[in-house]
C-alpha angles and dihedrals in degrees: 000000000000116000116251121237091255093048092049092049092050090047090053091054092049094046094046092067090054096047103056097100134061103041094101095028100096112124110259111242120237111267108290094005118127122241089232111085102160117109115263121253089223104034094169093059115096127205117251092233138006114285096019088123136012095023117194114283119249130190134212110228094196112097115248138176138181131234125197103229099179136006138181096070116143110231098321112205114174132040128193132170121233119211092250092059097259122122133235108217126183123211114208096232087067109276128127116201136186113218124193123222089255094053105265110151120207126220111263114292107248128227104049118133121250118277133210099236100183121126110333092348130101136082106347130171131004132194136172117243122253090252097041091131090067106023103026091220119165128186129208139178126218145162107262126199111238139172103284096022130305143299142180118286133180124214136179135202143161115269107225118242092254092045093237099120148003117243134200093021115197128182102224100177136026119185115227140252110033114226133191098238142105104218141083104015092151116196138173129142133210137163117219122217091269091057098253115145117228119202123188122209137190125225093237094253102242117117095246090055100046096085090059089075084075096041116097090199089067132062091212115118094009142121111232129208122195141150118264090260092052097257120134122252110238091224095058108131097246099030093113099036115111112241095013124115105244096217092068117113099171138354144203098069128144107200117335114194099162134058131166136169117228118240113242097014102046088219117157118236123188132197117214135196110230129190117261103332101359111097108143143203110204135187093223109219130184112272095000123144115218096196110243122176097001095056127020144140120245132028138276118284088243090050130259131080125313105247103317093344093254117160094185134035133176112268095023132104127239118233115252086228139359137189124224109203095033129243093199096236124218127177127350142198138180115244113239101153136118103233095075103030093177090062096062109136094011119134115234114204125189114231119208105177096036094040102227144090114257113218109204119195108214125198124172092347095308134102109243101168142019133200131179115226133186091026092145094066096069096205137114107270109215106173138006134201140167122244127219093266094048097260115140117240126196141175125216124223100227139119084255095038121186142207107222134189121208113196149135106288113262 
């Protein structure tokens, strides 16, 4: 049975008292030592440049604690802030909720199309449009059943004034081809400062599909760039190439579930699930090839090298950063708030497998420090966002998923 608004709010109050400790309790690494101490899955692989993996550990001296604001969510996936301080939260089975800052959970927002919620599929990310204040448009990605299988689609619609439904729903992008599988749909969404919508897509995981990450006639394993209405920008890197799908921004990705635009520069950064030892942070540039499956860090899940075990290949880009072992990254955001002034410009990455938020200190396009946050929660962190006051908010991908606030204690 779903929790009622009152029950969830009371649960948040009860849980808050039990969740005040542990967020700043990680053991500080020795000066210059990384926070990652587990043995690598691919110990013979060497980074292409210093700091590409196992960056020096850093530590926030400001006290912080987390509070569970809402619970009872079923595998929440995407998190987006509304102008009034409430949160849009997707649940993978196909429900979109609005959650207030004090933990009140709405009934499901009506009007969304059906989703294919098998495996890793379902209702995925959600973002507000760049003109939400005037048109109330929201955008969401989801696994859609198709002839021949399924694939990732993106739709938009107007959120009604009372938040009860979306109206005028349009599907503005459908990834091609459809495939009968349940893995690696991607898919994260972000608008850049110019109003372009970036969509990240997986290559569907199975061996027959992997090569499509390198195929410009397929959307699989790509980052996509479109206008808010679904039309294709004329300056996309492959818009005029015969045989290429014009929506493609970059290629050679495995399963990208995080995307964020960098304050100040507007640069697009993506976060990619690797195999065993190959999670990546990429500065996602127009027309760039990020290597999968021809070049990758880590090893196969079953053991053994990926293809020939190459970590570099002519014509492909190196990740800015990679994790070996993996953290299984989810969503990401750049910190630009006031509560933790020392974090300005840092990249916050949700960690599913390792159950934390990775704070990456970035200088001149390189990661120079890493900290693990929210370690006291002990749950799979799926997505992360920053609230109006600079507090960090996160959702956890669990049967009893939670909305959590990480902040300076009041």
